[in-house]
Structure formats: C-alpha cells, structure tokens
C-alpha positions as CSV (number, residue, x, y, z in Angstrom):
1,M,42.9,-21.5,23.7
2,T,41.5,-24.2,21.4
3,A,42.5,-24.0,17.7
4,P,39.5,-23.7,15.4
5,E,38.6,-26.8,13.4
6,P,39.5,-26.7,9.7
7,S,35.8,-26.7,8.7
8,T,35.4,-23.4,10.5
9,R,38.2,-21.6,8.7
10,R,36.1,-20.0,6.0
11,G,35.7,-23.2,4.0
12,L,39.4,-23.3,3.0
13,P,41.1,-26.7,2.6
14,H,43.1,-27.8,5.6
15,Y,46.7,-26.6,5.3
16,A,47.8,-30.3,5.6
17,W,46.9,-30.7,2.0
18,I,49.2,-27.9,0.9
19,V,52.0,-29.4,2.9
20,A,51.3,-32.8,1.3
21,G,51.3,-31.2,-2.2
22,V,54.7,-29.6,-1.7
23,T,56.0,-32.8,-0.3
24,F,54.7,-34.7,-3.3
25,L,56.5,-32.2,-5.6
26,V,59.8,-32.7,-3.7
27,M,59.5,-36.5,-3.7
28,L,58.5,-36.5,-7.4
29,T,61.6,-34.4,-8.3
30,T,64.0,-36.5,-6.2
31,A,62.4,-39.6,-7.8
32,G,63.5,-38.2,-11.2
33,V,67.0,-38.0,-9.8
34,R,66.9,-41.6,-8.7
35,S,65.6,-42.8,-12.0
36,T,68.3,-41.0,-14.1
37,P,71.0,-43.8,-13.8
38,G,68.9,-46.2,-15.8
39,V,69.3,-44.0,-18.9
40,L,73.0,-43.2,-18.2
41,I,74.4,-46.7,-18.1
42,V,74.6,-47.4,-21.8
43,P,75.9,-43.9,-22.8
44,L,78.6,-43.9,-20.1
45,E,79.6,-47.4,-21.1
46,T,79.9,-46.1,-24.7
47,E,81.7,-42.9,-24.0
48,F,84.2,-43.9,-21.3
49,G,84.4,-47.7,-21.8
50,W,83.3,-48.5,-18.3
51,D,81.7,-51.9,-17.8
52,R,78.4,-52.5,-16.2
53,A,80.0,-53.7,-12.9
54,T,82.0,-50.4,-12.6
55,I,79.0,-48.2,-13.3
56,S,76.8,-50.3,-11.0
57,T,79.3,-49.8,-8.2
58,A,78.7,-46.0,-8.2
59,I,74.9,-46.5,-8.3
60,A,75.1,-49.1,-5.5
61,V,76.9,-46.5,-3.3
62,N,74.2,-44.0,-4.2
63,L,71.4,-46.4,-3.2
64,A,73.1,-47.5,0.0
65,L,73.7,-43.9,1.2
66,Y,70.1,-43.0,0.2
67,G,69.0,-45.5,2.8
68,V,71.6,-45.1,5.5
69,V,71.1,-41.3,5.6
70,G,67.3,-41.7,6.0
71,P,67.1,-42.2,9.8
72,F,69.7,-39.5,10.5
73,A,67.6,-37.2,8.2
74,A,64.5,-37.9,10.3
75,A,66.5,-36.9,13.4
76,I,67.9,-33.8,11.6
77,M,64.4,-32.8,10.6
78,A,63.4,-32.9,14.3
79,R,66.3,-30.6,15.2
80,L,66.7,-28.2,12.2
81,G,63.2,-28.4,10.9
82,I,61.7,-30.0,7.8
83,R,61.9,-26.9,5.6
84,R,65.5,-26.2,6.3
85,T,66.5,-29.8,6.0
86,V,64.7,-30.3,2.6
87,T,66.1,-27.0,1.3
88,I,69.7,-28.0,2.1
89,S,69.0,-31.4,0.5
90,L,67.7,-30.1,-2.8
91,T,70.6,-27.6,-3.0
92,L,73.1,-30.3,-2.4
93,L,71.4,-32.5,-5.0
94,A,71.3,-29.8,-7.7
95,A,75.1,-29.1,-7.2
96,G,76.0,-32.8,-7.3
97,V,73.9,-33.7,-10.3
98,A,75.1,-30.7,-12.3
99,S,78.7,-31.6,-11.5
100,T,78.4,-35.0,-13.0
101,A,78.5,-33.4,-16.4
102,A,82.2,-32.8,-15.9
103,M,83.3,-36.3,-14.8
104,S,85.8,-38.2,-16.8
105,E,87.0,-41.0,-14.4
106,S,85.0,-43.8,-12.8
107,W,85.9,-42.5,-9.3
108,H,84.3,-39.2,-10.2
109,M,81.0,-41.0,-10.6
110,V,81.4,-42.8,-7.3
111,L,82.1,-39.5,-5.6
112,L,79.4,-37.4,-7.2
113,W,76.6,-39.7,-8.1
114,G,77.4,-42.2,-5.4
115,I,78.2,-40.1,-2.3
116,V,76.9,-36.5,-3.0
117,V,73.7,-37.4,-4.8
118,G,73.1,-40.5,-2.7
119,G,73.4,-38.5,0.5
120,G,71.2,-35.7,-0.8
121,T,68.3,-38.0,-1.9
122,G,68.4,-39.7,1.4
123,M,67.4,-36.5,3.1
124,S,64.3,-35.9,1.1
125,A,62.7,-39.2,0.2
126,L,60.5,-41.8,1.9
127,V,61.3,-40.7,5.4
128,L,60.1,-37.2,4.5
129,G,56.7,-38.6,3.5
130,A,56.4,-40.7,6.6
131,T,57.3,-37.7,8.8
132,I,54.8,-35.4,7.1
133,V,52.0,-37.9,7.3
134,N,52.5,-38.6,11.0
135,R,52.7,-34.9,11.9
136,W,49.9,-33.5,9.7
137,F,47.3,-36.3,9.4
138,V,45.2,-38.4,11.7
139,E,42.6,-39.4,9.2
140,R,43.4,-40.8,5.7
141,R,47.0,-41.3,6.7
142,G,47.4,-44.5,4.7
143,L,45.8,-42.9,1.6
144,V,48.0,-39.8,1.8
145,L,51.1,-41.9,2.3
146,G,50.1,-44.0,-0.7
147,V,49.8,-40.9,-2.9
148,L,53.2,-39.5,-1.7
149,T,54.8,-42.9,-2.3
150,A,53.4,-43.0,-5.7
151,S,55.3,-39.8,-6.5
152,S,58.3,-42.0,-7.2
153,A,56.3,-43.7,-10.0
154,T,55.1,-40.3,-11.2
155,G,58.7,-39.1,-11.3
156,Q,59.5,-42.0,-13.6
157,L,56.5,-41.1,-15.7
158,V,57.5,-37.5,-16.0
159,F,61.2,-37.8,-16.3
160,L,62.2,-41.1,-17.9
161,P,60.8,-40.7,-21.5
162,L,62.1,-37.1,-21.6
163,L,65.5,-38.0,-20.3
164,A,65.9,-40.9,-22.7
165,T,64.9,-38.7,-25.6
166,L,67.4,-36.0,-24.5
167,V,70.2,-38.6,-24.2
168,R,69.5,-39.9,-27.7
169,D,69.2,-36.5,-29.3
170,H,71.6,-34.3,-27.3
171,G,73.8,-36.6,-25.2
172,W,73.6,-37.6,-21.6
173,R,74.9,-34.3,-20.2
174,S,71.7,-32.5,-21.3
175,A,69.7,-35.0,-19.2
176,V,71.7,-34.3,-16.0
177,F,71.3,-30.5,-16.5
178,L,67.6,-30.9,-16.9
179,V,67.4,-32.8,-13.6
180,A,69.5,-30.2,-11.8
181,G,67.3,-27.5,-13.1
182,A,64.2,-29.2,-11.9
183,L,65.7,-29.4,-8.4
184,V,66.4,-25.7,-8.3
185,F,62.8,-25.0,-9.5
186,V,61.3,-26.8,-6.5
187,V,63.3,-24.9,-3.8
188,P,61.1,-21.8,-3.7
189,F,58.0,-23.9,-3.1
190,V,59.6,-25.5,-0.1
191,V,60.8,-22.2,1.3
192,L,57.4,-20.5,0.9
193,F,54.8,-23.2,1.7
194,L,56.3,-26.1,3.7
195,R,55.5,-25.8,7.4
196,E,56.7,-27.9,10.3
197,R,53.6,-28.7,12.3
198,P,49.8,-27.8,12.3
199,T,50.2,-26.0,15.7
200,D,52.5,-23.5,14.0
201,L,49.4,-22.2,12.2
202,G,47.0,-22.7,15.1
203,L,45.6,-25.9,13.6
204,R,45.2,-29.5,14.6
205,P,46.3,-32.3,12.4
206,Y,43.8,-33.2,9.7
207,G,41.1,-35.3,11.2
208,A,42.0,-34.7,14.8
209,K,39.1,-34.7,17.2
210,D,38.5,-33.1,20.6
211,G,40.6,-34.9,23.2
212,D,43.2,-36.2,20.8
213,A,46.7,-35.7,21.9
214,V,48.4,-33.2,19.6
215,P,52.2,-32.5,20.0
216,T,53.0,-28.8,20.0
217,T,56.7,-28.9,19.7
218,G,59.4,-31.1,18.4
219,A,60.8,-33.3,21.1
220,A,64.3,-33.4,19.8
221,T,65.1,-29.7,19.2
222,V,68.2,-29.7,21.3
223,V,69.4,-33.3,20.9
224,N,72.2,-34.5,18.7
225,P,70.4,-36.1,15.7
226,F,73.1,-38.7,15.3
227,T,72.6,-39.8,18.9
228,A,68.8,-39.9,18.3
229,A,69.1,-42.1,15.2
230,L,71.6,-44.5,16.8
231,V,69.5,-44.9,19.9
232,A,66.5,-45.7,17.7
233,L,68.6,-48.3,15.9
234,R,69.7,-49.8,19.3
235,D,66.1,-50.2,20.4
236,G,65.0,-51.5,17.0
237,M,67.6,-54.2,17.0
238,R,66.0,-55.6,20.2
239,S,62.7,-56.0,18.5
240,R,61.7,-59.1,16.4
241,D,59.3,-57.0,14.4
242,F,62.1,-54.6,13.4
243,W,64.1,-57.4,11.9
244,L,61.1,-58.7,10.1
245,L,60.2,-55.3,8.7
246,A,63.9,-54.6,7.8
247,G,64.4,-58.0,6.2
248,S,61.3,-57.8,4.0
249,F,62.1,-54.2,3.0
250,F,65.6,-55.3,2.1
251,I,64.0,-57.7,-0.4
252,C,61.7,-54.9,-1.5
253,G,64.7,-52.8,-2.4
254,A,66.5,-55.7,-4.1
255,S,63.4,-56.2,-6.4
256,T,62.5,-52.6,-7.3
257,N,64.8,-49.6,-7.8
258,G,68.0,-51.7,-7.2
259,L,67.1,-54.1,-10.0
260,I,64.3,-52.9,-12.4
261,G,64.8,-49.2,-11.8
262,T,68.5,-49.5,-12.6
263,H,68.9,-52.4,-15.0
264,L,65.6,-52.8,-17.0
265,I,66.7,-50.3,-19.7
266,P,70.2,-51.9,-20.2
267,A,68.5,-55.3,-20.2
268,C,66.2,-54.1,-23.0
269,A,69.2,-52.7,-24.8
270,D,70.8,-56.2,-24.7
271,Q,67.7,-57.5,-26.5
272,G,67.9,-54.8,-29.2
273,I,65.1,-52.6,-27.7
274,P,65.9,-48.9,-28.1
275,E,66.4,-46.9,-24.9
276,V,63.5,-44.6,-25.5
277,R,61.2,-47.5,-25.9
278,A,62.6,-49.2,-22.9
279,A,62.1,-46.0,-20.9
280,A,58.5,-46.0,-22.0
281,F,58.1,-49.4,-20.4
282,L,59.5,-48.0,-17.1
283,A,57.1,-45.1,-17.5
284,M,54.3,-47.6,-18.0
285,I,55.3,-49.3,-14.8
286,G,55.0,-45.8,-13.2
287,I,51.5,-45.3,-14.5
288,F,50.3,-48.6,-13.1
289,D,52.1,-48.0,-9.8
290,I,50.3,-44.7,-9.2
291,V,47.1,-46.7,-9.3
292,G,48.5,-49.6,-7.3
293,T,50.2,-47.6,-4.5
294,T,47.2,-45.3,-4.1
295,I,44.9,-48.3,-3.7
296,A,47.5,-49.9,-1.3
297,G,47.4,-46.8,0.9
298,W,43.6,-46.9,0.9
299,L,43.6,-50.6,1.7
300,S,46.2,-50.1,4.5
301,D,43.6,-48.1,6.4
302,R,41.1,-51.0,6.2
303,W,42.8,-54.4,5.8
304,D,45.3,-56.5,7.6
305,N,48.6,-54.9,6.5
306,R,50.5,-58.2,6.9
307,K,48.2,-60.0,4.4
308,L,48.5,-57.0,2.0
309,L,52.3,-57.3,2.0
310,A,52.1,-61.0,1.4
311,W,50.0,-60.5,-1.7
312,F,52.2,-57.7,-2.9
313,Y,55.5,-59.6,-2.5
314,G,53.9,-62.8,-4.0
315,L,52.7,-61.1,-7.1
316,R,56.0,-59.2,-7.6
317,G,57.9,-62.4,-7.3
318,L,55.9,-64.1,-9.9
319,S,56.3,-61.1,-12.2
320,L,60.1,-61.2,-11.9
321,V,60.2,-64.9,-12.6
322,Y,58.2,-64.2,-15.8
323,L,60.4,-61.3,-16.9
324,P,63.2,-63.2,-18.6
325,F,60.6,-64.9,-20.8
326,A,58.8,-61.6,-21.5
327,F,61.7,-60.4,-23.7
328,G,61.0,-63.2,-26.2
329,D,57.4,-62.3,-26.6
330,G,57.7,-59.0,-28.4
331,G,56.2,-55.9,-26.9
332,W,53.2,-57.8,-25.4
333,G,55.4,-59.7,-22.9
334,L,57.0,-56.5,-21.5
335,T,53.6,-54.8,-21.5
336,A,52.1,-57.6,-19.4
337,F,55.1,-57.4,-17.1
338,A,54.8,-53.6,-16.7
339,L,51.1,-54.1,-15.8
340,F,51.4,-56.7,-13.1
341,Y,54.7,-55.6,-11.7
342,G,53.8,-51.9,-11.9
343,L,50.7,-52.4,-9.7
344,D,52.9,-53.1,-6.7
345,W,56.2,-51.4,-7.6
346,V,56.2,-49.5,-4.3
347,A,52.7,-50.6,-3.0
348,T,54.6,-52.2,-0.1
349,V,55.4,-48.8,1.5
350,P,52.0,-47.8,3.0
351,P,51.5,-51.1,4.8
352,T,55.1,-51.2,5.9
353,V,54.8,-47.6,7.4
354,R,51.6,-48.6,9.2
355,L,53.2,-51.7,10.6
356,T,56.2,-49.7,11.8
357,A,54.0,-47.2,13.5
358,D,52.0,-50.0,15.1
359,A,55.2,-51.6,16.4
360,F,57.0,-48.5,17.7
361,G,54.4,-45.7,18.0
362,R,53.6,-42.7,15.8
363,E,56.1,-40.4,17.5
364,R,59.0,-42.8,16.7
365,A,57.7,-43.9,13.3
366,G,59.8,-41.5,11.3
367,I,63.2,-42.5,12.7
368,M,62.3,-46.2,13.0
369,F,61.0,-46.3,9.4
370,G,64.2,-44.5,8.4
371,W,66.2,-47.5,9.5
372,V,63.7,-49.8,7.7
373,V,64.3,-47.8,4.6
374,A,68.0,-48.1,5.2
375,A,67.6,-51.9,4.9
376,H,65.5,-51.3,1.7
377,Q,68.3,-49.3,0.1
378,L,71.0,-51.8,1.2
379,G,68.9,-54.4,-0.6
380,A,68.8,-52.1,-3.6
381,A,72.5,-51.5,-3.6
382,F,73.1,-55.3,-3.3
383,A,70.8,-55.9,-6.3
384,T,72.3,-53.1,-8.4
385,F,75.9,-54.3,-7.9
386,G,74.9,-58.0,-8.1
387,A,72.9,-57.6,-11.3
388,G,75.6,-55.6,-12.9
389,S,78.2,-58.1,-12.0
390,M,76.1,-61.0,-13.2
391,R,75.6,-59.2,-16.5
392,T,79.4,-58.8,-16.8
393,W,80.1,-62.4,-15.9
394,F,77.3,-64.3,-17.7
395,G,76.4,-61.9,-20.5
396,D,72.7,-61.4,-19.5
397,Y,70.4,-60.6,-16.6
398,E,68.4,-63.8,-16.4
399,K,69.9,-65.1,-13.2
400,A,69.5,-61.7,-11.5
401,F,65.8,-61.5,-12.3
402,L,65.1,-65.1,-11.2
403,T,67.0,-64.6,-7.9
404,S,65.1,-61.5,-7.1
405,G,61.8,-63.2,-7.9
406,A,62.7,-66.0,-5.5
407,L,63.5,-63.6,-2.7
408,C,60.1,-61.9,-3.1
409,L,58.3,-65.3,-2.8
410,F,60.4,-65.9,0.4
411,A,59.3,-62.4,1.7
412,T,55.6,-63.5,1.6
413,A,56.4,-65.8,4.6
414,I,58.4,-63.2,6.5
415,V,55.7,-60.5,6.5
416,L,53.0,-62.7,7.9
417,Q,55.0,-63.0,11.1
418,I,55.1,-59.2,11.8
419,G,53.2,-58.2,14.9
420,R,52.7,-61.7,16.1
421,T,54.5,-60.7,19.4
422,R,53.6,-57.4,21.0
423,T,56.6,-57.1,23.3
424,R,58.9,-54.1,22.5
425,P,62.2,-54.9,24.2
426,G,63.9,-51.7,25.2
427,A,61.3,-49.4,23.7
428,P,60.9,-46.2,25.7
429,T,57.3,-45.0,26.2
430,D,58.3,-41.3,26.3
431,P,59.2,-39.9,22.8
432,Q,61.8,-37.7,24.5
433,A,63.6,-40.7,25.7
434,I,64.4,-42.0,22.2
435,L,65.6,-38.6,21.1
436,S,67.6,-37.7,24.2
437,G,69.4,-41.1,24.4
438,E,67.9,-41.7,27.8
439,K,68.5,-45.2,29.1
440,V,65.4,-47.4,29.3
441,T,64.8,-49.1,32.5
C-alpha cells in the first residue's frame, strides 16, 4: 500500500518538520553545554589557581571525545534508535554537568567535563543532524542542515550572555546548574515527538517522489555498532576524498570551537574587557552565524560545494589574522571581527555533509560524516590545548590566532581537490555491507 503524500494529509505540515524542530532544540541545548567552558576558565583559574594549560587540557579531552564518539553514536542510533540514543545522551550530560559543581581538583574536571560531558555531547551533535536530514528529507536537505547546524550559534546566543551574567553575579556553579536544568527540560520533547523514520508514520521523506527508493527499516539493527563504525573508518581511510574532508575539517575545528569558542573570552579578559561584554561578542558571532550558516545550507543545494568551502575557509583565515589587531581598536575592531568571522563560524558544515554524501552515498553519510567530525574535534582539541599552552608560555594569544588563520588559508587549497577522483576504494555498494562488517570484494 502506498503511503499518502504529505499534501493529502489534511493540510498538516509534514512530520519531518516536527522532527527537525525537536532536533534543533536538542542541538541548541547541547551547544549551550559546549559553549560553557568559555565562561568558566577565568573563574576556575581564580578559585582553584589552575593555569590555562591545565584547564585547557580538560576542555581538549572534552572536544576530542565529542568527535571520536560521533561515528559510534551514528552506529548506535542505527541499532538502538535515535530517540533512545538521544535520551541516554541528554541524561548522561545533565548528570555530568551538574556534578562539576562539586569538583575541587583538576582531575575532577578532566573526568567530569572532559570524559563524561565530552562523551555525552558526542552522541547528540552534528552526527544527529546529518542522520535526521538524510532519513527525513529529500528536498531542502542542505537548507535544513544549515538551520540545524546554526543551532550551535543559536545556543551561544541564548546561553552565553546569561551564563556570563550568572557567573559574575552568583558564581560559576549557578551557571552549570542552569545548563543541567536545560538538558533535563529537553528530554520530554525527545521522548514524545522524536521519531525514527518517515515509514514509522506511513510517510515518505519530505520531497520524495513516486519511484524514489525509500528505506523502510534500519540496516544495522542487529549489528555491533562498534564494528559498523570501525568498518566505516577502514573504508574511509582507503579514500582520498575522506582524507581531504577530514583534513579540512580538522582545520575547521582548530579555528572555531577549539580556539574562538574556548579562548575568546579569556583573551578579552587579558585585554581588560569584562567577561559579560566578551560573551556578548561571542553571542554576536552567533547572530551572524545563524544568517551565514542558513545561507550556506541554501547555497549548498545550488552551487559547487568545493568552491563554497574555499570561500568560507579563506574569509575565516583572514578574519583570524586580523583578530590580534582588533583588540587595539576598541569595540569596533571586535565588532568587525564578529561580523566577518561569524558569517562562516560553522557555515562549512552543510557543504561538507553534501560532499561526504556525494563521496560515500546517503546511506553511509551518517557514519562517514561522524568520522569527519571526529577529525574536526581532534583539531578543536589540538587548538584548545595549544592555545592555552601558548598563552601560558608567551603571555598572550597572538601566535595562536595567527597560526589558526594560516591553517584556514591552507585549507582553501585542500577543499578544491575534493571529488576530483571518483573511485571509492573498498566502498561497499550495499549499505548492509558497511554495517555488518562484510568484506568487500
């Protein structure tokens, strides 16, 4: 029996939009979790006497785990289901974030914020957005992914000024309790409204036409998710495009949440700029990023994604090279930086997802993009620890900003080579093969 088209279901919106809305809420809240360390560095330094390198180590562990968990999370979603996986993730995050209020030693921060919170965010972040988009949408996939990706900027916009104000007026523990409460608030929406696939409701993906192939069940429901993720990595490492995608996304992580997301507020504090005002600059970046990433998603449906990425990395690199000089230009310099840098804060995600799907197929896009995100977060961890160490050694962040800017300019050359060769060494044509660990012949 053929499922009715969305337009015939009494004029109601396609349920894909409800699923996308819940996903946006989840990603927005977890973005608030990921933005929290930026407002904690100075208070922790003051209360416990930990230096920037020590605090940055815990944050680096968090960012690395956030990335490494991603591909396994995609496989776990295929086995346990999206709703169950996200519910477990949010519960784990809420417990981990709330427990940080009791920490008193630096290893407590590594354990709680680094391992527990890092692992929890990795199960409900970019891979979740890519999985939802590829399951629920045929049309407007790039636009929807752009909006979901912009949730990280919206999270900054919603949480950072409030968190900075709470830290100033009531101490840093009030901020972590607020974040934990927000995570608990989201759980009922996930349980009640998040669904696995359109076929569960007798629907086709949004925009699917007659004759389009529509998967009806998850291919990996009985397969070990760790095996599925590792087999995907094995096949990816045989592909030139995978290395280009992962390498460019490593630089993306090293120039966004690993550097600016973590260290812009402490860098402003070094220049005598109050934390609340510095958080406002990060929120401003979030405002412009909502615009930039949404436009990037729209453009990724229409333009050459390699050229889009080249423009994004080039503009970001120039912005980072300018940043050390922006501090000496009063508020106008940082405002200009927030504008130009913010427009492509995470605008690289929609084109990267599209190129990953083009290289490895829609059915494999979730797990393969998970490994690309892992490279992104390793780059973020590298920048977080490296920038914190440079600040401890040299007394400022200038070298860290300039190095990251130079890496972005190098990335403009990398991304133009993606997709130049169409061979996919070792890539199975049957989605079940990648999930079952079947050997490719």
